[in-house]
N, CA, C and O of each residue as an XYZ file, in Angstrom:
540
protein
N      40.445     -9.945      0.461
C      39.137     -9.441      0.149
C      38.478    -10.144     -0.993
O      39.109    -10.331     -2.033
N      37.266    -10.536     -0.858
C      36.504    -11.258     -1.827
C      35.907    -10.316     -2.894
O      34.798     -9.820     -2.696
N      36.586    -10.061     -3.987
C      36.071     -9.153     -5.046
C      34.826     -9.524     -5.653
O      34.008     -8.654     -5.953
N      34.601    -10.803     -5.872
C      33.386    -11.342     -6.525
C      32.012    -11.319     -5.739
O      30.926    -11.447     -6.303
N      32.178    -11.138     -4.338
C      30.971    -11.040     -3.569
C      30.348     -9.748     -3.546
O      30.994     -8.717     -3.363
N      29.019     -9.780     -3.741
C      28.257     -8.554     -3.560
C      27.673     -8.399     -2.166
O      27.112     -9.376     -1.668
N      27.745     -7.374     -1.561
C      27.254     -7.109     -0.284
C      25.739     -7.208     -0.252
O      25.056     -6.549     -1.036
N      25.229     -7.994      0.613
C      23.735     -8.016      0.713
C      23.080     -6.821      1.494
O      23.564     -6.411      2.549
N      21.974     -6.294      0.933
C      21.290     -5.251      1.641
C      20.623     -5.793      2.922
O      20.140     -6.924      2.980
N      20.627     -4.930      3.927
C      19.999     -5.265      5.151
C      18.503     -5.537      5.027
O      17.870     -5.026      4.103
N      17.937     -6.300      5.897
C      16.516     -6.452      5.871
C      15.830     -5.103      6.076
O      14.831     -4.838      5.408
N      16.277     -4.307      6.896
C      15.694     -2.978      7.104
C      15.715     -2.198      5.743
O      14.735     -1.558      5.363
N      16.846     -2.280      5.052
C      17.001     -1.543      3.754
C      16.062     -2.132      2.709
O      15.485     -1.372      1.931
N      15.872     -3.517      2.651
C      14.875     -4.107      1.865
C      13.478     -3.720      2.087
O      12.716     -3.434      1.164
N      13.136     -3.716      3.398
C      11.741     -3.348      3.820
C      11.482     -1.930      3.398
O      10.388     -1.653      2.908
N      12.458     -0.963      3.559
C      12.227      0.379      3.159
C      12.101      0.532      1.691
O      11.296      1.364      1.273
N      12.857     -0.229      0.790
C      12.753     -0.257     -0.570
C      11.355     -0.834     -1.015
O      10.727     -0.354     -1.959
N      10.921     -1.891     -0.268
C       9.631     -2.498     -0.595
C       8.514     -1.545     -0.259
O       7.515     -1.515     -0.979
N       8.623     -0.797      0.751
C       7.648      0.154      1.121
C       7.539      1.331     -0.018
O       6.473      1.771     -0.450
N       8.790      1.738     -0.403
C       8.863      2.822     -1.398
C       8.182      2.404     -2.742
O       7.386      3.145     -3.319
N       8.546      1.166     -3.203
C       8.137      0.750     -4.490
C       6.666      0.438     -4.478
O       5.957      0.729     -5.442
N       6.150     -0.210     -3.292
C       4.689     -0.472     -3.137
C       3.866      0.752     -3.100
O       2.815      0.831     -3.736
N       4.335      1.731     -2.348
C       3.686      3.019     -2.193
C       3.417      3.710     -3.576
O       2.320      4.164     -3.899
N       4.560      3.737     -4.366
C       4.376      4.401     -5.676
C       3.441      3.598     -6.514
O       2.605      4.201     -7.187
N       3.499      2.279     -6.542
C       2.520      1.478     -7.271
C       1.110      1.812     -6.843
O       0.244      2.026     -7.693
N       0.867      1.862     -5.605
C      -0.512      2.132     -5.018
C      -0.977      3.532     -5.544
O      -2.149      3.702     -5.882
N      -0.141      4.430     -5.603
C      -0.451      5.797     -5.869
C      -0.737      6.113     -7.342
O      -1.325      7.134     -7.699
N      -0.250      5.100     -8.227
C      -0.261      5.219     -9.686
C      -1.010      4.040    -10.378
O      -1.006      3.956    -11.606
N      -1.628      3.162     -9.623
C      -2.402      2.118    -10.222
C      -3.630      2.627    -10.824
O      -4.233      3.588    -10.347
N      -4.049      1.929    -11.976
C      -5.199      2.437    -12.746
C      -6.589      2.339    -12.045
O      -6.751      1.557    -11.109
N      -7.574      3.126    -12.500
C      -8.895      3.034    -12.060
C      -9.389      1.552    -12.239
O      -8.878      0.895    -13.146
N     -10.303      1.008    -11.477
C     -10.809     -0.291    -11.634
C      -9.921     -1.278    -10.935
O     -10.338     -2.427    -10.790
N      -8.802     -0.957    -10.513
C      -7.931     -1.821     -9.792
C      -7.830     -1.508     -8.367
O      -6.825     -1.874     -7.758
N      -8.783     -0.856     -7.757
C      -8.771     -0.620     -6.435
C      -8.213      0.812     -5.974
O      -7.953      1.099     -4.806
N      -8.082      1.604     -7.000
C      -7.513      2.932     -6.745
C      -8.103      3.901     -7.776
O      -8.830      3.521     -8.693
N      -7.770      5.094     -7.584
C      -8.220      6.169     -8.546
C      -7.133      6.984     -9.049
O      -6.764      8.005     -8.468
N      -6.553      6.500    -10.247
C      -5.492      7.276    -10.827
C      -5.910      7.408    -12.315
O      -6.091      6.409    -13.011
N      -6.048      8.600    -12.751
C      -6.458      8.901    -14.195
C      -5.280      9.285    -14.882
O      -4.726     10.370    -14.705
N      -4.828      8.265    -15.793
C      -3.586      8.494    -16.549
C      -3.794      9.632    -17.535
O      -2.786     10.175    -17.987
N      -5.054     10.070    -17.933
C      -5.240     11.123    -18.808
C      -4.880     12.405    -18.220
O      -4.229     13.233    -18.857
N      -5.312     12.615    -16.938
C      -4.977     13.877    -16.189
C      -3.762     13.896    -15.419
O      -3.189     14.939    -15.104
N      -3.298     12.524    -15.060
C      -2.134     12.383    -14.221
C      -2.436     12.609    -12.834
O      -1.539     12.793    -12.011
N      -3.713     12.604    -12.522
C      -4.058     12.880    -11.038
C      -4.619     11.715    -10.390
O      -5.303     10.912    -11.025
N      -4.354     11.574     -9.100
C      -4.857     10.472     -8.202
C      -5.975     11.077     -7.401
O      -5.979     12.280     -7.140
N      -6.957     10.228     -6.993
C      -8.116     10.646     -6.195
C      -8.133     10.005     -4.883
O      -8.009      8.782     -4.835
N      -8.266     10.665     -3.850
C      -8.394     10.051     -2.441
C      -9.538      9.271     -2.436
O     -10.605      9.739     -2.833
N      -9.429      8.027     -1.993
C     -10.599      7.183     -1.866
C     -11.482      7.405     -0.691
O     -12.561      6.820     -0.602
N     -11.042      8.257      0.240
C     -11.893      8.609      1.401
C     -12.612      9.944      1.314
O     -13.669     10.122      1.921
N     -12.034     10.909      0.543
C     -12.718     12.186      0.540
C     -12.856     12.736     -0.873
O     -13.627     13.669     -1.100
N     -12.139     12.185     -1.797
C     -12.300     12.513     -3.202
C     -11.350     13.701     -3.585
O     -11.452     14.215     -4.699
N     -10.525     14.093     -2.767
C      -9.542     15.161     -3.116
C      -8.579     14.636     -4.218
O      -8.215     13.461     -4.194
N      -8.193     15.433     -5.112
C      -7.207     15.027     -6.196
C      -5.881     15.724     -6.054
O      -5.745     16.837     -5.546
N      -4.905     14.971     -6.548
C      -3.537     15.640     -6.541
C      -2.706     14.728     -7.401
O      -3.133     13.672     -7.867
N      -1.387     15.241     -7.596
C      -0.361     14.425     -8.196
C      -0.095     13.205     -7.341
O      -0.168     13.293     -6.115
N       0.207     12.086     -7.938
C       0.538     10.865     -7.085
C       1.615     11.110     -6.114
O       1.618     10.528     -5.029
N       2.563     11.975     -6.467
C       3.754     12.228     -5.577
C       3.298     13.118     -4.318
O       4.045     13.249     -3.348
N       2.065     13.708     -4.385
C       1.662     14.476     -3.316
C       0.602     13.766     -2.444
O       0.185     14.319     -1.427
N       0.158     12.536     -2.832
C      -0.714     11.729     -2.183
C      -0.022     10.608     -1.344
O       1.171     10.348     -1.503
N      -0.734     10.018     -0.534
C      -0.262      8.819      0.293
C      -0.831      7.570     -0.118
O      -1.882      7.493     -0.754
N      -0.099      6.536      0.267
C      -0.638      5.130      0.057
C      -1.130      4.775      1.554
O      -0.358      4.395      2.435
N      -2.439      4.941      1.711
C      -3.056      4.717      3.021
C      -3.435      3.235      3.315
O      -4.052      2.570      2.484
N      -3.083      2.781      4.415
C      -3.309      1.410      4.759
C      -4.557      1.416      5.656
O      -4.597      2.203      6.602
N      -5.604      0.554      5.401
C      -6.683      0.406      6.308
C      -6.102     -0.195      7.577
O      -6.090      0.452      8.624
N      -5.626     -1.413      7.491
C      -5.017     -2.090      8.677
C      -3.549     -1.543      8.602
O      -2.860     -1.775      7.608
N      -3.134     -0.900      9.536
C      -1.920     -0.140      9.571
C      -0.670     -0.930      9.224
O      -0.698     -2.157      9.321
N       0.398     -0.308      8.836
C       1.580     -0.959      8.346
C       2.296     -1.875      9.312
O       3.106     -2.699      8.890
N       2.029     -1.757     10.551
C       2.622     -2.617     11.551
C       2.207     -4.051     11.461
O       2.831     -4.954     12.018
N       1.016     -4.245     10.663
C       0.491     -5.554     10.481
C       1.152     -6.108      9.199
O       0.661     -5.801      8.112
N       2.241     -6.911      9.265
C       2.911     -7.274      8.078
C       2.173     -8.154      7.141
O       2.462     -8.188      5.945
N       1.161     -8.914      7.700
C       0.352     -9.744      6.895
C      -0.453     -9.024      5.820
O      -0.762     -9.580      4.766
N      -0.789     -7.739      6.127
C      -1.658     -6.869      5.185
C      -0.775     -5.686      4.671
O      -1.286     -4.924      3.850
N       0.407     -5.486      5.053
C       1.135     -4.266      4.731
C       1.253     -4.184      3.231
O       1.081     -3.100      2.675
N       1.526     -5.233      2.571
C       1.764     -5.185      1.074
C       0.599     -5.833      0.293
O       0.767     -6.256     -0.851
N      -0.574     -5.901      0.929
C      -1.861     -6.367      0.270
C      -2.423     -5.229     -0.447
O      -2.713     -4.227      0.205
N      -2.619     -5.256     -1.745
C      -3.192     -4.146     -2.525
C      -4.608     -3.844     -2.176
O      -5.103     -2.739     -2.401
N      -5.273     -4.850     -1.613
C      -6.674     -4.656     -1.126
C      -6.788     -3.882      0.151
O      -7.874     -3.452      0.542
N      -5.740     -3.717      0.756
C      -5.577     -3.011      2.117
C      -5.064     -1.624      1.972
O      -5.145     -0.806      2.888
N      -4.550     -1.372      0.846
C      -3.777     -0.011      0.682
C      -4.294      0.725     -0.555
O      -4.285      0.206     -1.671
N      -4.742      1.947     -0.310
C      -5.282      2.772     -1.409
C      -4.839      4.246     -1.277
O      -4.363      4.705     -0.239
N      -5.034      4.953     -2.416
C      -4.698      6.355     -2.444
C      -5.387      7.158     -1.446
O      -6.614      7.086     -1.385
N      -4.706      7.954     -0.618
C      -5.364      8.897      0.249
C      -4.606     10.192      0.266
O      -3.380     10.207      0.163
N      -5.342     11.298      0.398
C      -4.641     12.542      0.538
C      -3.974     12.642      1.865
O      -4.320     11.868      2.757
N      -3.059     13.520      2.067
C      -2.232     13.658      3.365
C      -3.250     13.940      4.535
O      -3.155     13.363      5.618
N      -4.195     14.833      4.257
C      -5.200     15.170      5.253
C      -5.865     13.837      5.888
O      -5.791     13.592      7.092
N      -6.526     12.998      4.949
C      -7.225     11.758      5.424
C      -6.181     10.821      6.100
O      -6.395     10.330      7.208
N      -5.071     10.598      5.405
C      -4.149      9.513      5.992
C      -3.484     10.008      7.265
O      -3.412      9.245      8.229
N      -3.015     11.186      7.324
C      -2.177     11.600      8.482
C      -3.023     12.329      9.516
O      -2.885     12.047     10.706
N      -3.878     13.240      9.123
C      -4.507     14.044     10.131
C      -5.929     13.624     10.587
O      -6.472     14.158     11.554
N      -6.536     12.600      9.816
C      -7.803     12.053     10.056
C      -7.666     10.572     10.464
O      -8.630      9.809     10.525
N      -6.313     10.204     10.757
C      -6.091      8.752     11.328
C      -6.484      7.708     10.307
O      -6.852      6.586     10.655
N      -6.396      8.123      8.920
C      -6.666      7.103      7.909
C      -8.154      7.148      7.555
O      -8.610      6.312      6.774
N      -8.888      8.047      8.073
C     -10.292      8.112      7.705
C     -10.926      6.790      7.709
O     -11.506      6.386      6.701
N     -10.845      6.033      8.871
C     -11.107      4.617      8.882
C     -12.509      4.312      8.493
O     -12.631      3.344      7.742
N     -13.604      4.941      8.851
C     -14.920      4.593      8.387
C     -15.089      4.763      6.950
O     -15.731      3.903      6.347
N     -14.579      5.800      6.294
C     -14.684      5.999      4.874
C     -13.859      4.966      4.143
O     -14.274      4.451      3.106
N     -12.671      4.656      4.690
C     -11.903      3.627      4.007
C     -12.488      2.288      4.129
O     -12.426      1.520      3.169
N     -13.060      1.936      5.243
C     -13.815      0.657      5.386
C     -14.963      0.629      4.353
O     -15.198     -0.420      3.754
N     -15.653      1.699      4.135
C     -16.760      1.719      3.204
C     -16.226      1.527      1.857
O     -16.834      0.816      1.056
N     -15.127      2.113      1.551
C     -14.499      1.927      0.199
C     -14.108      0.530     -0.099
O     -14.344     -0.010     -1.180
N     -13.482     -0.056      0.926
C     -13.151     -1.508      0.690
C     -14.320     -2.409      0.530
O     -14.305     -3.293     -0.326
N     -15.360     -2.213      1.340
C     -16.626     -2.937      1.184
C     -17.265     -2.741     -0.155
O     -17.719     -3.700     -0.779
N     -17.307     -1.546     -0.594
C     -17.952     -1.291     -1.839
C     -17.139     -1.852     -3.000
O     -17.732     -2.364     -3.949
N     -15.732     -1.776     -2.967
C     -14.889     -2.148     -4.023
C     -14.713     -3.617     -4.102
O     -14.757     -4.182     -5.195
N     -14.515     -4.260     -2.999
C     -14.156     -5.701     -2.927
C     -15.214     -6.607     -2.312
O     -15.200     -7.816     -2.543
N     -16.103     -6.056     -1.555
C     -17.166     -6.858     -0.935
C     -16.877     -7.341      0.470
O     -15.712     -7.347      0.867
N     -17.842     -7.735      1.222
C     -17.692     -8.120      2.544
C     -16.699     -9.243      2.811
O     -15.995     -9.252      3.821
N     -16.662    -10.258      1.807
C     -15.834    -11.466      2.015
C     -14.350    -10.971      2.087
O     -13.623    -11.396      2.984
N     -13.908    -10.116      1.197
C     -12.614     -9.633      1.153
C     -12.295     -8.748      2.447
O     -11.193     -8.817      2.991
N     -13.284     -7.938      2.898
C     -13.049     -7.142      4.011
C     -12.874     -8.052      5.253
O     -11.995     -7.799      6.077
N     -13.646     -9.030      5.380
C     -13.458     -9.998      6.583
C     -12.203    -10.799      6.372
O     -11.601    -11.165      7.381
N     -11.737    -11.115      5.192
C     -10.429    -11.776      5.023
C      -9.338    -10.890      5.556
O      -8.490    -11.300      6.348
N      -9.390     -9.624      5.081
C      -8.354     -8.677      5.547
C      -8.415     -8.451      7.100
O      -7.394     -8.241      7.756
N      -9.605     -8.502      7.621
C      -9.647     -8.462      9.186
C      -9.070     -9.680      9.780
O      -8.483     -9.544     10.853
N      -9.144    -10.809      9.265
C      -8.539    -12.010      9.788
C      -7.028    -11.978      9.518
O      -6.215    -12.235     10.406
N      -6.684    -11.660      8.282
C      -5.196    -11.626      8.005
C      -4.414    -10.646      8.828
O      -3.274    -10.928      9.197
N      -4.971     -9.531      9.123
C      -4.126     -8.544      9.861
C      -3.718     -9.035     11.260
O      -2.741     -8.542     11.824
N      -4.457     -9.999     11.820
C      -4.201    -10.518     13.173
C      -3.058    -11.528     13.030
O      -2.506    -11.922     14.058
N      -2.675    -11.962     11.866
C      -1.599    -13.022     11.836
C      -0.242    -12.394     12.104
O       0.064    -11.292     11.649
N       0.556    -13.131     12.856
C       2.007    -12.705     13.059
C       2.769    -13.247     11.938
O       2.795    -14.452     11.688
N       3.417    -12.322     11.235
C       4.185    -12.786      9.985
C       5.620    -12.108     10.072
O       5.787    -10.939     10.419
N       6.484    -12.857      9.766
C       7.883    -12.388      9.694
C       8.311    -12.567      8.146
O       8.366    -13.698      7.665
N       8.591    -11.502      7.434
C       9.011    -11.426      6.150
C      10.481    -11.770      5.917
O      11.278    -11.241      6.691
N      10.907    -12.489      5.069
C      12.269    -12.831      4.808
C      12.882    -11.927      3.730
O      12.177    -11.125      3.117
N      14.189    -12.058      3.503
C      14.820    -11.394      2.490
C      14.174    -11.642      1.115
O      13.985    -10.732      0.308
N      13.848    -12.920      0.897
C      13.268    -13.318     -0.424
C      11.871    -12.727     -0.507
O      11.433    -12.399     -1.609
N      11.144    -12.573      0.601
C       9.733    -12.042      0.469
C       9.927    -10.530      0.104
O       9.206    -10.035     -0.763
N      10.827     -9.827      0.704
C      10.997     -8.364      0.323
C      11.469     -8.254     -1.147
O      10.962     -7.442     -1.922
N      12.448     -9.094     -1.495
C      12.860     -9.019     -2.864
C      11.796     -9.308     -3.926
O      11.774     -8.762     -5.029
N      10.873    -10.265     -3.469
C       9.750    -10.526     -4.392
C       8.780     -9.367     -4.532
O       8.288     -9.040     -5.612
N       8.529     -8.751     -3.346
C       7.674     -7.591     -3.302
C       8.181     -6.412     -4.137
O       7.421     -5.768     -4.861
N       9.537     -6.137     -4.012
C      10.184     -5.152     -4.816
C      10.099     -5.396     -6.292
O       9.827     -4.473     -7.059
N      10.324     -6.610     -6.706
C      10.270     -6.976     -8.051
C       8.863     -6.934     -8.668
O       8.664     -6.498     -9.802
N       7.879     -7.417     -7.850
C       6.529     -7.465     -8.246
C       5.905     -6.034     -8.485
O       5.133     -5.853     -9.426
N       6.237     -5.067     -7.655
C       5.638     -3.728     -7.714
C       6.506     -2.708     -8.385
O       6.082     -1.559     -8.511
N       7.705     -3.050     -8.828
C       8.619     -2.087     -9.459
C       8.016     -1.721    -10.809
O       8.592     -0.922    -11.546
């Protein structure tokens, strides 16, 4: 048995960890950075309906859904949403699109639209980078 070797985490495990870390980062990033988190009150605000709640009670809502790896970890594509908007209103796409256009402008919106169509395969190093970056 090789005592000095560390067992590598599976890609599935790394992807799950990257999702967890990125989601927490999205739900707690400061105002002015594409999200609404007030460190004074400790509350996050849904970008699509304005509901507020603790970050742990909110979702990281993706405009282009998580299945699109090219935009899955792009902070311009993912913002604080309440459970109602993200889960029961299908991401409140019209309001989410309006938020992206208002916050970043048409150029970024069109860039995200182009990016989401790209077929991307993320490597172990990609997931490790995402985990380190958003931790």
